[in-house]
N, C-alpha and C positions, 0 to 999 in steps of 0.2 A: 132093441132095434126100432127105428122109426116105422110107423105104419104106412108111411108114404113110399111110393115107388117112383123112381126117376128114370128118365131116358137120356142117354147120350147117343146122338146120331153119328154115323160114320159115312165116309165116302165109300165107293164100291170096293176099294182095296182094304177096307177096315183099318185104315191108319188115320189118326187125327193129324191135322196140319196146323202149322202156325206160320206167321209171316215175319221174316227177318230181312231187313234192308229191302223191303218191297217185294221180296220173293217168297213164294210158298214153299215151305220145307216140311218134312215129316217131324211129328212131335212124339206120339206114342202109338203103337199098334194095339189092337184089341187083345192080342196074346200077352203083351207086356202088362196091360192093365189087369187082365184076369189073374195072371200069375202073381203080380205084386199086390193086387187088391188096392190099387191106388190110381187116381186120375189127377193129373196136374193141369193147371190153367194153360190154355193154348191160344186163346183168342184176344187179339187187340181190335177193338172196334169203337167207333164213334167217340174218340177222344178219351175213352176210359182206360184204366190200367189193365194189365193182362188179367184175364179172368177165364173161368170155366163156365160155359153156357150149356145148360141142360134144360129139361122140361119135367114138370111134375105131372104124373098121370092122374086124370080125374074124368068123370063122365062128361064134363064140358070140354076136356082137352084130350082127345084121343088121336089126333093127327100128330105127325112128327116132322121135324125139319127135313130129314132125309128118309128114304124108304128102308134103311137098315140100321141096326144099332144094338146097343146093350141096355137092358133094363136092370137096375140095381137099387139097393137101399144103402143108406148111410146115416150115421148118428150126427154128422156135421150139419148144423143149421145153415141154410143159404144166407148170403149177405144181403141179397135183394131179389125181388121177384117182380116181373112185369107180365101183364095179361095178354101178351102178344110177342111177336118177333119185333124187336126194337127198330128194325128197318122201317116200320110203318111211320115212324116219327123222325126220319132223317130229312134234312133240309134239301129236298128234291121233289120234283113232281114225277120222277121216273123211279118208282119203287119196283124192284124185280122180285118175282116169286121163285122162279125156277133157278135152283142152285147151279145147274150146268152153265147158265149164262154168265155167272160171275166167278166160277171156280178158278179161272186163270187170271183174275184181276181182283183178288180178295183185298189186297192192300189199298187199291183205289176205292172199291165199293165201301169197305168198312172204315175208310179214312174220312168219310163225311161226318158232319156235325149233326147233333140232334136239335130239333125244334125247341125253342124256349118253352118251358111249361111241361116238358116231358115227365118231370118228377111227380106230376099229379097221378101218374100211373105206376109209381114205385111203391112196392109194399114190402114189409118186413117179414111177413109170413104168408103161407098159402091161405090160411083161414081168413086173414085180413083181406086178401084179394077177393075171396068168395063173398065176403060180407058186403063188399062195395059193388061187385059186378055179378049179377045172377047168371049171365050167359055170355058167350062170345058176341051175340047180336048187340047186347048192351055196350060191350067194349067197342064194337065197330062204330056205333053211333057217336060215342064220346070221342073216339079217335079222330073221326072226320070233322067233328065240331072243333077240336083243337087245331087241326091242320088248317081249316078255313080261317080260324081266328088269327093265325099268324101268316096268312097270305098264300097258303099252299092248296093245291087242288085236292078235292075229296078223292079217296081211292075208289076205283071202280070195283064192282062186285067180283071181278076176276081175281082180285087180291085178297079175298076174304079168308083164304087158307091161312094167311099170316096171323089171324086172331084165333085160329083153331088149335094152336099150341102156344104155350107160355114160355117165357125165358126165366129159368130159375138159375140164379147166378151164385157161384162160389168164388171167393177171391183168394183161395189158397188150395194147396193139394188136399184131397180128401181120401180117407180110407173108405172102402166100399165093400159091400157083399154082392157079388154078381148073382143075378137071379135068372135071366133068360136072354137069349139072342133072338132078334126078329129080322125078317127080311125075306123077300120073294125069291132071291137067287139061291142056287144050290149051295154056294159057299157058306151061307148063313146056317144051313142045316148041318153042314160038315163041321163048322166051328162049334156049334152047340153040342154035337155029339163028342167032339174031341175033348171038350172041357166039362162034360157031364152037366150041362145046363139045359133048361127047358128051351124048346124052340117054338116060335110062333111066326106066322106070316107077317103080322104087323102088331103094333102096340095095342090096337083096339081089341084084337083077338085075345091077347093076354088079359087085358082088363075085364073083358066081358066074361071070361072063364072064372076069374077069381072074385069078381065083385058083382 
């Protein structure tokens, strides 16, 4: 088993969503994932093919896309890794941090194109990413440099959260070993108990306990 731990974030109902014909529909519930030990790609974004977007946990990356989710391990190697939420390099000056602001218009938001040059931030492994960027602050500086180079406004510091978690991408269904469920709401604790998994308030709490 890989020594890396990954996070898949979920909406409040613990059901992954996908977009079909411009409409958001259910893809997999956390119960289905835990029982089958498999997660399938569910995201169409920024002109890329359907993919599974997760995050790799590390001392530099302890925030998560949403406030609840599943921590897991897998033997499958990611197809690509970015040191931020790819939204920071979309062709727009209006990058949105809060998921609730886009959850009902995912097709429109993720239908945007990426700024030319975004592949400068594409890595084949997490170690490769860490060898290039020592911290989220370093990523932030280079991200805004590229945005300005192509005529887009620098991101305000209020968007910094978007570089405090990475995008670890899988391009096919992956077999997983569920490890823990995190989240502040009661349902997170109930699900963890139901499936015999460890429970944490957030991914940071998990990481700091074991690392």
